[in-house]
gemmi code that builds the backbone of each chain (N, CA, C; Angstrom):
import gemmi

chains = {
    "A": [
        ("GLN", (121.279, -77.778, 66.810), (121.247, -76.482, 66.137), (121.686, -75.402, 67.123)),
        ("LEU", (122.636, -74.609, 66.710), (123.156, -73.556, 67.579), (122.106, -72.494, 67.846)),
        ("ARG", (121.989, -72.106, 69.102), (121.107, -70.992, 69.459), (121.877, -70.021, 70.344)),
        ("LEU", (121.633, -68.744, 70.107), (122.223, -67.690, 70.911), (121.103, -66.894, 71.560)),
        ("GLN", (121.299, -66.518, 72.812), (120.280, -65.753, 73.531), (120.944, -64.675, 74.366)),
        ("GLU", (120.622, -63.421, 74.045), (121.144, -62.305, 74.815), (120.281, -62.050, 76.043)),
        ("SER", (120.919, -61.565, 77.090), (120.184, -61.113, 78.264), (120.849, -59.851, 78.773)),
        ("GLY", (120.005, -58.899, 79.157), (120.541, -57.629, 79.605), (119.594, -56.906, 80.518)),
        ("PRO", (119.970, -55.716, 81.014), (119.204, -55.026, 82.051), (118.000, -54.266, 81.515)),
        ("GLY", (117.977, -54.014, 80.202), (116.877, -53.233, 79.637), (117.094, -51.728, 79.764)),
        ("LEU", (117.445, -51.266, 80.935), (117.609, -49.833, 81.184), (118.887, -49.603, 81.983)),
        ("VAL", (119.694, -48.658, 81.503), (120.932, -48.288, 82.185), (120.987, -46.768, 82.293)),
        ("LYS", (121.479, -46.272, 83.401), (121.582, -44.826, 83.595), (122.834, -44.283, 82.910)),
        ("PRO", (122.761, -43.061, 82.437), (123.954, -42.430, 81.843), (125.118, -42.460, 82.808)),
        ("SER", (126.304, -42.657, 82.243), (127.602, -42.736, 82.934), (127.853, -44.085, 83.595)),
        ("GLU", (126.833, -44.949, 83.630), (127.025, -46.261, 84.240), (127.540, -47.279, 83.217)),
        ("THR", (127.663, -48.527, 83.645), (128.188, -49.582, 82.784), (127.070, -50.487, 82.288)),
        ("LEU", (127.036, -50.685, 80.984), (126.085, -51.590, 80.343), (126.709, -52.990, 80.325)),
        ("SER", (125.935, -53.979, 80.762), (126.415, -55.357, 80.748), (125.385, -56.252, 80.073)),
        ("VAL", (125.816, -56.987, 79.076), (124.940, -57.904, 78.350), (125.664, -59.246, 78.221)),
        ("THR", (124.900, -60.318, 78.364), (125.467, -61.665, 78.285), (124.788, -62.447, 77.175)),
        ("CYS", (125.550, -63.284, 76.512), (125.022, -64.169, 75.480), (125.237, -65.619, 75.918)),
        ("THR", (124.152, -66.372, 75.949), (124.227, -67.785, 76.291), (124.156, -68.622, 75.027)),
        ("VAL", (125.121, -69.512, 74.882), (125.235, -70.361, 73.689), (124.696, -71.751, 74.019)),
        ("SER", (123.829, -72.261, 73.180), (123.316, -73.620, 73.383), (123.272, -74.351, 72.046)),
        ("GLY", (123.358, -75.660, 72.109), (123.273, -76.479, 70.911), (124.607, -76.757, 70.253)),
        ("ASP", (125.661, -76.127, 70.719), (127.001, -76.384, 70.197), (127.988, -75.819, 71.206)),
        ("ALA", (129.228, -76.263, 71.091), (130.246, -75.799, 72.033), (130.694, -74.387, 71.694)),
        ("ILE", (131.136, -73.682, 72.716), (131.672, -72.343, 72.502), (133.106, -72.433, 71.983)),
        ("ASN", (133.694, -73.599, 72.118), (135.090, -73.790, 71.711), (135.273, -73.668, 70.209)),
        ("ASN", (136.470, -73.192, 69.845), (136.931, -73.183, 68.452), (136.234, -72.159, 67.574)),
        ("TYR", (135.490, -71.235, 68.181), (134.821, -70.206, 67.403), (135.123, -68.818, 67.952)),
        ("TYR", (134.789, -67.841, 67.124), (134.844, -66.442, 67.495), (133.426, -65.962, 67.784)),
        ("TRP", (133.313, -65.047, 68.719), (132.000, -64.572, 69.159), (132.033, -63.050, 69.214)),
        ("SER", (131.103, -62.445, 68.500), (131.087, -60.978, 68.392), (129.829, -60.376, 68.989)),
        ("TRP", (129.950, -59.083, 69.276), (128.797, -58.254, 69.619), (128.616, -57.208, 68.528)),
        ("ILE", (127.378, -57.008, 68.145), (126.984, -56.027, 67.144), (125.797, -55.262, 67.703)),
        ("ARG", (125.727, -53.968, 67.437), (124.595, -53.208, 67.941), (123.906, -52.427, 66.832)),
        ("GLN", (122.657, -52.066, 67.113), (121.836, -51.349, 66.146), (120.949, -50.352, 66.879)),
        ("PRO", (121.288, -49.068, 66.842), (120.394, -48.057, 67.421), (119.037, -48.108, 66.732)),
        ("PRO", (117.992, -47.733, 67.447), (116.639, -47.793, 66.871), (116.545, -47.059, 65.542)),
        ("GLY", (116.098, -47.742, 64.506), (115.910, -47.145, 63.197), (117.185, -46.898, 62.411)),
        ("LYS", (118.308, -47.400, 62.914), (119.592, -47.129, 62.246), (120.282, -48.424, 61.815)),
        ("GLY", (121.543, -48.303, 61.381), (122.277, -49.432, 60.843), (123.041, -50.212, 61.902)),
        ("LEU", (123.889, -51.105, 61.427), (124.590, -52.068, 62.276), (126.033, -51.642, 62.515)),
        ("GLU", (126.486, -51.820, 63.755), (127.860, -51.474, 64.132), (128.493, -52.654, 64.860)),
        ("TRP", (129.639, -53.121, 64.358), (130.369, -54.177, 65.021), (131.129, -53.595, 66.205)),
        ("ILE", (130.999, -54.235, 67.374), (131.619, -53.734, 68.599), (132.959, -54.416, 68.855)),
        ("GLY", (133.013, -55.734, 68.681), (134.242, -56.459, 68.933), (133.982, -57.944, 69.052)),
        ("TYR", (135.088, -58.699, 69.140), (134.929, -60.142, 69.289), (135.858, -60.696, 70.354)),
        ("VAL", (135.479, -61.896, 70.803), (136.315, -62.692, 71.688), (136.466, -64.072, 71.071)),
        ("TYR", (137.661, -64.604, 71.101), (137.902, -65.976, 70.681), (137.649, -66.863, 71.904)),
        ("TYR", (137.341, -68.117, 71.713), (137.024, -68.988, 72.836), (138.179, -69.068, 73.838)),
        ("SER", (139.397, -68.805, 73.350), (140.579, -68.849, 74.225), (140.661, -67.616, 75.131)),
        ("GLY", (139.873, -66.577, 74.791), (139.874, -65.363, 75.591), (140.494, -64.153, 74.911)),
        ("SER", (141.166, -64.353, 73.798), (141.746, -63.200, 73.103), (140.633, -62.354, 72.498)),
        ("THR", (140.880, -61.053, 72.417), (139.844, -60.114, 71.990), (140.343, -59.159, 70.916)),
        ("HIS", (139.368, -58.557, 70.239), (139.669, -57.508, 69.255), (138.468, -56.577, 69.215)),
        ("TYR", (138.726, -55.266, 69.327), (137.640, -54.313, 69.461), (137.631, -53.292, 68.323)),
        ("ASN", (136.452, -52.737, 68.094), (136.324, -51.611, 67.175), (137.029, -50.406, 67.799)),
        ("PRO", (137.950, -49.789, 67.079), (138.659, -48.631, 67.655), (137.727, -47.526, 68.144)),
        ("SER", (136.550, -47.418, 67.527), (135.623, -46.348, 67.924), (135.076, -46.555, 69.322)),
        ("LEU", (135.150, -47.774, 69.855), (134.603, -48.089, 71.167), (135.640, -48.692, 72.103)),
        ("LYS", (136.832, -48.893, 71.607), (137.834, -49.676, 72.321), (138.100, -49.201, 73.742)),
        ("SER", (138.079, -47.891, 73.959), (138.416, -47.368, 75.284), (137.343, -47.681, 76.318)),
        ("ARG", (136.149, -48.093, 75.869), (135.037, -48.304, 76.812), (134.552, -49.753, 76.866)),
        ("VAL", (135.117, -50.626, 76.042), (134.561, -51.967, 75.866), (135.441, -53.051, 76.477)),
        ("THR", (134.771, -54.034, 77.087), (135.423, -55.281, 77.476), (134.512, -56.439, 77.080)),
        ("ILE", (135.058, -57.390, 76.327), (134.322, -58.608, 75.979), (135.074, -59.786, 76.572)),
        ("SER", (134.341, -60.671, 77.232), (134.965, -61.814, 77.895), (134.159, -63.070, 77.620)),
        ("VAL", (134.788, -64.220, 77.871), (134.141, -65.507, 77.641), (134.233, -66.353, 78.899)),
        ("ASP", (133.164, -67.089, 79.176), (133.134, -68.042, 80.285), (132.785, -69.402, 79.687)),
        ("ARG", (133.805, -70.179, 79.406), (133.590, -71.464, 78.737), (132.842, -72.457, 79.620)),
        ("SER", (133.009, -72.337, 80.916), (132.336, -73.277, 81.819), (130.827, -73.098, 81.790)),
        ("ARG", (130.374, -71.903, 81.426), (128.939, -71.617, 81.402), (128.417, -71.432, 79.970)),
        ("ASP", (129.318, -71.631, 78.974), (128.925, -71.411, 77.572), (128.311, -70.026, 77.386)),
        ("GLN", (129.007, -69.032, 77.906), (128.529, -67.655, 77.800), (129.680, -66.727, 77.418)),
        ("PHE", (129.316, -65.640, 76.758), (130.268, -64.551, 76.600), (129.534, -63.243, 76.872)),
        ("SER", (130.296, -62.238, 77.272), (129.680, -61.030, 77.805), (130.304, -59.769, 77.241)),
        ("LEU", (129.498, -58.732, 77.268), (129.910, -57.396, 76.837), (129.738, -56.435, 77.995)),
        ("LYS", (130.751, -55.637, 78.250), (130.631, -54.521, 79.184), (131.033, -53.251, 78.451)),
        ("LEU", (130.180, -52.240, 78.547), (130.432, -50.942, 77.924), (130.264, -49.892, 79.007)),
        ("ASN", (131.347, -49.197, 79.317), (131.261, -48.255, 80.432), (131.005, -46.822, 79.959)),
        ("SER", (130.703, -45.976, 80.917), (130.462, -44.545, 80.664), (129.447, -44.334, 79.541)),
        ("VAL", (128.310, -45.002, 79.651), (127.329, -44.950, 78.562), (126.603, -43.609, 78.510)),
        ("THR", (126.162, -43.290, 77.302), (125.318, -42.118, 77.057), (124.108, -42.575, 76.248)),
        ("ALA", (123.221, -41.622, 75.959), (122.028, -41.959, 75.184), (122.399, -42.536, 73.817)),
        ("ALA", (123.548, -42.172, 73.305), (123.990, -42.678, 72.004), (124.271, -44.183, 72.014)),
        ("ASP", (124.360, -44.770, 73.202), (124.587, -46.219, 73.313), (123.277, -47.000, 73.369)),
        ("THR", (122.165, -46.295, 73.332), (120.871, -46.971, 73.267), (120.775, -47.739, 71.950)),
        ("ALA", (120.531, -49.043, 72.046), (120.543, -49.882, 70.840), (120.037, -51.280, 71.174)),
        ("VAL", (119.742, -52.032, 70.114), (119.575, -53.476, 70.258), (120.965, -54.078, 70.132)),
        ("TYR", (121.317, -54.905, 71.083), (122.628, -55.550, 71.096), (122.446, -57.016, 70.684)),
        ("TYR", (123.190, -57.402, 69.640), (123.125, -58.761, 69.119), (124.436, -59.489, 69.407)),
        ("CYS", (124.312, -60.790, 69.723), (125.505, -61.624, 69.759), (125.469, -62.547, 68.545)),
        ("VAL", (126.661, -62.823, 68.024), (126.783, -63.622, 66.795), (128.000, -64.515, 66.903)),
        ("ARG", (127.997, -65.555, 66.068), (129.160, -66.422, 65.971), (129.829, -66.241, 64.625)),
        ("HIS", (131.156, -66.357, 64.599), (131.850, -66.501, 63.328), (132.953, -67.529, 63.463)),
        ("ARG", (133.138, -68.269, 62.353), (134.017, -69.422, 62.400), (135.484, -69.023, 62.455)),
        ("TYR", (135.808, -67.943, 61.789), (137.193, -67.494, 61.727), (137.266, -66.042, 62.195)),
        ("GLY", (138.489, -65.562, 62.385), (138.645, -64.169, 62.764), (138.086, -63.250, 61.695)),
        ("LEU", (138.318, -63.609, 60.426), (137.772, -62.858, 59.293), (136.698, -63.721, 58.665)),
        ("SER", (135.453, -63.492, 59.033), (134.382, -64.392, 58.606), (133.041, -63.695, 58.704)),
        ("TRP", (132.075, -64.276, 58.039), (130.701, -63.782, 58.105), (130.107, -64.170, 59.463)),
        ("PHE", (128.959, -63.518, 59.765), (128.314, -63.720, 61.051), (127.077, -64.618, 60.885)),
        ("ASP", (127.105, -65.744, 61.560), (125.987, -66.665, 61.492), (126.139, -67.732, 62.547)),
        ("PRO", (125.121, -67.952, 63.394), (123.847, -67.233, 63.420), (123.903, -65.979, 64.287)),
        ("TRP", (122.746, -65.332, 64.402), (122.560, -64.168, 65.260), (121.588, -64.521, 66.378)),
        ("GLY", (121.806, -63.929, 67.537), (120.786, -64.009, 68.565), (119.638, -63.068, 68.214)),
        ("PRO", (118.517, -63.161, 68.912), (117.355, -62.297, 68.629), (117.582, -60.846, 69.012)),
        ("GLY", (118.589, -60.580, 69.857), (118.890, -59.222, 70.264), (118.200, -58.826, 71.560)),
        ("THR", (118.823, -57.881, 72.254), (118.225, -57.326, 73.454), (118.350, -55.811, 73.404)),
        ("LEU", (117.241, -55.121, 73.667), (117.246, -53.665, 73.639), (117.743, -53.139, 74.979)),
        ("VAL", (118.762, -52.286, 74.910), (119.252, -51.602, 76.100), (119.053, -50.107, 75.888)),
        ("THR", (118.322, -49.499, 76.790), (118.039, -48.068, 76.729), (118.850, -47.358, 77.795)),
        ("VAL", (119.530, -46.293, 77.401), (120.283, -45.485, 78.358), (119.473, -44.233, 78.662)),
        ("SER", (119.023, -44.139, 79.897), (118.178, -43.020, 80.287), (118.169, -42.907, 81.808)),
        ("SER", (118.041, -41.677, 82.272), (117.964, -41.471, 83.716), (116.537, -41.620, 84.209)),
    ],
    "B": [
        ("GLU", (139.466, -47.730, 57.941), (138.177, -48.402, 57.973), (137.567, -48.407, 56.573)),
        ("ILE", (137.047, -49.572, 56.181), (136.425, -49.684, 54.867), (134.975, -49.221, 54.953)),
        ("VAL", (134.623, -48.293, 54.101), (133.256, -47.766, 54.056), (132.497, -48.452, 52.922)),
        ("LEU", (131.305, -48.946, 53.264), (130.429, -49.570, 52.280), (129.258, -48.639, 51.974)),
        ("THR", (128.968, -48.487, 50.684), (127.862, -47.661, 50.227), (126.866, -48.553, 49.503)),
        ("GLN", (125.599, -48.455, 49.868), (124.573, -49.258, 49.216), (123.606, -48.367, 48.445)),
        ("SER", (123.180, -48.878, 47.299), (122.204, -48.147, 46.499), (121.244, -49.121, 45.829)),
        ("PRO", (119.988, -48.683, 45.607), (119.429, -47.430, 46.109), (119.136, -47.524, 47.592)),
        ("GLY", (118.740, -46.444, 48.209), (118.365, -46.472, 49.608), (117.072, -47.238, 49.814)),
        ("THR", (116.149, -47.030, 48.893), (114.872, -47.733, 48.916), (114.551, -48.199, 47.505)),
        ("LEU", (114.013, -49.404, 47.410), (113.623, -49.997, 46.142), (112.157, -50.399, 46.252)),
        ("SER", (111.329, -49.741, 45.473), (109.894, -50.030, 45.525), (109.516, -50.932, 44.356)),
        ("LEU", (109.088, -52.152, 44.683), (108.792, -53.153, 43.668), (107.537, -53.915, 44.045)),
        ("SER", (107.123, -54.806, 43.177), (105.943, -55.645, 43.411), (106.366, -57.104, 43.471)),
        ("PRO", (105.562, -57.942, 44.145), (105.850, -59.382, 44.142), (105.987, -59.904, 42.717)),
        ("GLY", (106.975, -60.790, 42.520), (107.221, -61.356, 41.207), (108.278, -60.606, 40.413)),
        ("GLU", (108.562, -59.370, 40.816), (109.576, -58.586, 40.101), (110.985, -58.972, 40.557)),
        ("ARG", (111.956, -58.506, 39.797), (113.366, -58.761, 40.068), (113.959, -57.554, 40.787)),
        ("ALA", (114.798, -57.826, 41.782), (115.450, -56.742, 42.524), (116.954, -56.890, 42.379)),
        ("ALA", (117.625, -55.761, 42.151), (119.089, -55.742, 42.085), (119.591, -54.681, 43.053)),
        ("LEU", (120.345, -55.096, 44.053), (120.836, -54.212, 45.105), (122.354, -54.111, 44.961)),
        ("SER", (122.860, -52.892, 45.088), (124.280, -52.641, 44.882), (124.995, -52.333, 46.186)),
        ("CYS", (126.235, -52.775, 46.282), (127.100, -52.484, 47.421), (128.483, -52.141, 46.864)),
        ("ARG", (128.984, -50.989, 47.246), (130.294, -50.547, 46.768), (131.202, -50.280, 47.952)),
        ("ALA", (132.433, -50.772, 47.896), (133.396, -50.607, 48.981), (134.416, -49.525, 48.657)),
        ("SER", (134.893, -48.850, 49.702), (135.862, -47.765, 49.527), (137.241, -48.290, 49.133)),
        ("GLN", (137.473, -49.573, 49.342), (138.691, -50.233, 48.868), (138.372, -51.699, 48.639)),
        ("SER", (139.238, -52.387, 47.937), (138.949, -53.763, 47.548), (138.763, -54.671, 48.770)),
        ("VAL", (137.710, -55.497, 48.695), (137.499, -56.492, 49.740), (137.593, -57.899, 49.172)),
        ("SER", (137.894, -57.995, 47.887), (137.937, -59.245, 47.132), (136.578, -59.934, 47.233)),
        ("ALA", (136.418, -61.045, 46.564), (135.128, -61.746, 46.567), (134.965, -62.611, 47.803)),
        ("THR", (136.080, -62.855, 48.492), (136.013, -63.786, 49.612), (135.390, -63.172, 50.847)),
        ("TYR", (135.422, -61.859, 50.944), (135.154, -61.215, 52.224), (133.944, -60.296, 52.221)),
        ("LEU", (132.896, -60.669, 51.491), (131.705, -59.843, 51.415), (130.479, -60.715, 51.682)),
        ("ALA", (129.613, -60.245, 52.595), (128.398, -60.981, 52.942), (127.186, -60.082, 52.794)),
        ("TRP", (126.026, -60.716, 52.650), (124.741, -60.019, 52.601), (123.824, -60.599, 53.683)),
        ("TYR", (123.052, -59.704, 54.311), (122.107, -60.094, 55.348), (120.743, -59.494, 55.033)),
        ("GLN", (119.709, -60.189, 55.457), (118.339, -59.703, 55.367), (117.831, -59.420, 56.773)),
        ("GLN", (117.160, -58.300, 56.945), (116.541, -57.993, 58.238), (115.080, -57.623, 58.032)),
        ("ARG", (114.218, -58.463, 58.549), (112.782, -58.162, 58.542), (112.441, -57.323, 59.752)),
        ("PRO", (111.337, -56.560, 59.705), (110.999, -55.675, 60.835), (110.917, -56.427, 62.158)),
        ("GLY", (111.581, -55.873, 63.162), (111.533, -56.441, 64.496), (112.327, -57.716, 64.684)),
        ("ARG", (113.113, -58.101, 63.664), (113.874, -59.341, 63.728), (115.363, -59.059, 63.629)),
        ("ALA", (116.148, -60.036, 64.048), (117.592, -59.950, 63.864), (117.941, -60.167, 62.405)),
        ("PRO", (119.062, -59.613, 61.959), (119.527, -59.936, 60.605), (119.793, -61.433, 60.483)),
        ("ARG", (119.685, -61.943, 59.247), (120.071, -63.318, 58.992), (120.962, -63.361, 57.760)),
        ("LEU", (121.910, -64.261, 57.792), (122.865, -64.386, 56.697), (122.187, -64.940, 55.459)),
        ("LEU", (122.390, -64.258, 54.326), (121.894, -64.744, 53.044), (123.023, -65.317, 52.181)),
        ("ILE", (124.079, -64.492, 52.038), (125.167, -64.782, 51.104), (126.495, -64.534, 51.801)),
        ("TYR", (127.473, -65.412, 51.621), (128.829, -65.177, 52.098), (129.808, -65.382, 50.955)),
        ("SER", (130.982, -64.837, 51.125), (132.000, -64.874, 50.056), (131.410, -64.421, 48.722)),
        ("ALA", (130.604, -63.395, 48.804), (130.023, -62.673, 47.662), (128.956, -63.441, 46.890)),
        ("SER", (129.085, -64.786, 46.795), (128.180, -65.509, 45.896), (127.687, -66.840, 46.436)),
        ("ASN", (128.025, -67.169, 47.663), (127.618, -68.456, 48.236), (126.388, -68.289, 49.123)),
        ("ARG", (125.310, -69.024, 48.755), (124.113, -68.943, 49.580), (124.313, -69.688, 50.901)),
        ("ALA", (123.820, -69.073, 51.968), (123.858, -69.730, 53.271), (122.839, -70.869, 53.298)),
        ("ALA", (122.990, -71.733, 54.274), (122.104, -72.885, 54.400), (120.654, -72.442, 54.511)),
        ("GLY", (119.794, -73.070, 53.704), (118.365, -72.797, 53.794), (117.890, -71.578, 53.029)),
        ("ILE", (118.788, -70.899, 52.344), (118.394, -69.698, 51.599), (117.907, -70.100, 50.207)),
        ("PRO", (116.727, -69.629, 49.803), (116.179, -70.026, 48.496), (117.066, -69.587, 47.331)),
        ("ASP", (116.997, -70.329, 46.229), (117.889, -70.021, 45.110), (117.458, -68.802, 44.310)),
        ("ARG", (116.366, -68.144, 44.701), (116.041, -66.872, 44.043), (116.990, -65.762, 44.493)),
        ("PHE", (117.732, -66.006, 45.571), (118.752, -65.060, 46.031), (120.101, -65.447, 45.417)),
        ("SER", (120.770, -64.470, 44.818), (122.103, -64.725, 44.284), (122.972, -63.493, 44.473)),
        ("GLY", (124.264, -63.726, 44.622), (125.217, -62.645, 44.803), (126.312, -62.728, 43.770)),
        ("SER", (126.854, -61.577, 43.426), (127.945, -61.524, 42.464), (128.834, -60.332, 42.766)),
        ("GLY", (129.975, -60.293, 42.084), (130.875, -59.164, 42.209), (132.226, -59.542, 42.774)),
        ("SER", (133.136, -58.589, 42.716), (134.480, -58.759, 43.272), (135.127, -57.391, 43.366)),
        ("GLY", (136.240, -57.335, 44.087), (136.938, -56.060, 44.207), (136.172, -55.074, 45.072)),
        ("THR", (135.567, -54.080, 44.425), (134.836, -53.060, 45.175), (133.345, -53.009, 44.859)),
        ("ASP", (132.873, -53.769, 43.873), (131.477, -53.678, 43.445), (130.777, -55.033, 43.515)),
        ("PHE", (129.661, -55.038, 44.251), (128.938, -56.268, 44.498), (127.440, -56.039, 44.290)),
        ("THR", (126.755, -57.128, 43.931), (125.318, -57.054, 43.686), (124.615, -58.237, 44.333)),
        ("LEU", (123.496, -57.950, 44.980), (122.576, -58.980, 45.457), (121.354, -58.927, 44.548)),
        ("THR", (121.002, -60.068, 43.974), (119.849, -60.135, 43.087), (118.803, -61.069, 43.681)),
        ("ILE", (117.568, -60.614, 43.671), (116.433, -61.455, 44.046), (115.622, -61.628, 42.767)),
        ("SER", (115.573, -62.848, 42.258), (115.048, -63.045, 40.904), (113.553, -62.777, 40.797)),
        ("ARG", (112.793, -63.270, 41.766), (111.340, -63.035, 41.772), (110.931, -62.791, 43.220)),
        ("LEU", (110.541, -61.579, 43.504), (110.239, -61.206, 44.879), (109.014, -61.936, 45.412)),
        ("GLU", (109.190, -62.515, 46.591), (108.086, -63.094, 47.345), (107.679, -62.101, 48.441)),
        ("PRO", (106.445, -62.203, 48.947), (106.005, -61.238, 49.979), (106.955, -61.161, 51.172)),
        ("GLU", (107.570, -62.280, 51.553), (108.450, -62.278, 52.724), (109.821, -61.649, 52.443)),
        ("ASP", (110.088, -61.302, 51.180), (111.379, -60.703, 50.835), (111.403, -59.197, 51.052)),
        ("PHE", (110.280, -58.609, 51.358), (110.255, -57.167, 51.579), (110.839, -56.902, 52.960)),
        ("ALA", (112.035, -56.322, 52.954), (112.870, -56.210, 54.147), (114.005, -55.241, 53.847)),
        ("VAL", (114.914, -55.114, 54.819), (116.126, -54.318, 54.616), (117.294, -55.283, 54.417)),
        ("TYR", (118.157, -54.934, 53.469), (119.305, -55.771, 53.140), (120.599, -55.001, 53.387)),
        ("TYR", (121.512, -55.658, 54.089), (122.802, -55.052, 54.418), (123.940, -55.861, 53.795)),
        ("CYS", (124.941, -55.167, 53.276), (126.187, -55.844, 52.922), (127.188, -55.608, 54.050)),
        ("GLN", (128.167, -56.474, 54.150), (129.166, -56.413, 55.219), (130.498, -56.907, 54.691)),
        ("GLN", (131.569, -56.216, 55.064), (132.900, -56.683, 54.687), (133.603, -57.251, 55.909)),
        ("TYR", (134.367, -58.323, 55.661), (135.132, -58.914, 56.752), (136.574, -59.186, 56.309)),
        ("VAL", (137.071, -58.361, 55.391), (138.465, -58.492, 54.975), (139.397, -57.868, 56.007)),
        ("SER", (138.891, -56.906, 56.759), (139.719, -56.276, 57.773), (138.835, -55.711, 58.869)),
        ("THR", (139.418, -55.579, 60.047), (138.693, -54.942, 61.141), (138.985, -53.446, 61.150)),
        ("PRO", (138.037, -52.628, 61.594), (136.728, -53.043, 62.100), (135.821, -53.542, 60.988)),
        ("PHE", (135.154, -54.652, 61.239), (134.155, -55.120, 60.276), (133.100, -54.024, 60.119)),
        ("THR", (132.668, -53.780, 58.902), (131.707, -52.711, 58.658), (130.555, -53.185, 57.799)),
        ("PHE", (129.426, -52.501, 57.978), (128.219, -52.783, 57.230), (127.863, -51.571, 56.367)),
        ("GLY", (127.174, -51.840, 55.268), (126.575, -50.753, 54.527), (125.356, -50.223, 55.264)),
        ("PRO", (124.815, -49.077, 54.830), (123.665, -48.455, 55.495), (122.352, -49.164, 55.222)),
        ("GLY", (122.348, -50.096, 54.286), (121.144, -50.874, 54.002), (120.349, -50.371, 52.813)),
        ("THR", (119.664, -51.303, 52.162), (118.683, -50.992, 51.123), (117.355, -51.586, 51.566)),
        ("LYS", (116.337, -50.745, 51.607), (115.006, -51.214, 51.967), (114.258, -51.594, 50.707)),
        ("VAL", (113.754, -52.815, 50.669), (112.940, -53.264, 49.549), (111.498, -53.269, 50.031)),
        ("ASP", (110.694, -52.369, 49.455), (109.307, -52.347, 49.885), (108.357, -52.345, 48.701)),
        ("ILE", (107.113, -52.552, 49.051), (106.083, -52.658, 48.021), (105.698, -51.260, 47.551)),
    ],
}
model = gemmi.Model(1)
for chain_id, residues in chains.items():
    chain = gemmi.Chain(chain_id)
    for i, (resn, *xyz) in enumerate(residues, 1):
        res = gemmi.Residue()
        res.name, res.seqid = resn, gemmi.SeqId(i, " ")
        for name, pos in zip(("N", "CA", "C"), xyz):
            atom = gemmi.Atom()
            atom.name, atom.element = name, gemmi.Element(name[0])
            atom.pos, atom.b_iso = gemmi.Position(*pos), 0.0
            res.add_atom(atom)
        chain.add_residue(res)
    model.add_chain(chain)
structure = gemmi.Structure()
structure.add_model(model)
structure.setup_entities()
């Protein structure tokens, strides 16, 4: 059974870079797409972008200038970096799998809360 | 970007009642590219329905989805206590993938 687990710093200072990693277990990272989605406290869901197992990426234009998503197949992990963060980037960050480029998201990791504060 | 609108914002019902949740898209997403998720407090969303009407693995048959084009409905035939949660629709016909603002089903 596929399991996803996010790990992150918990707290990031404004203007710094947020880094979160998702570890995939129970299935190969190959042949799938992997996305990051975030949810500010008490608010809705925002898709950030995806990486294909081959390394190709696609980002939400609203965040594209600040986002990098990468994959490490040797470690069955993929990662999100978001630079120049502000308080508006405070959110629970979820990693998800999708079978195709245009596909539903399943499963989801439990999420990790990242707070941006000095 | 495709904008999804969900109504009502909150649905107050009792266990055993039927719930009908609406999702409307700003442009056609066809029936193939619409999903529904359930989010319980403090938990990650989980997939309920994909391609507008297909239940995900392990989802009870009291959940059903319908619709096409721009108008979609999630129906819960008889509410169980664990169904009181927030429900989101999502389109994946084009990027950026977008979600509706959610409908909260509460007692």
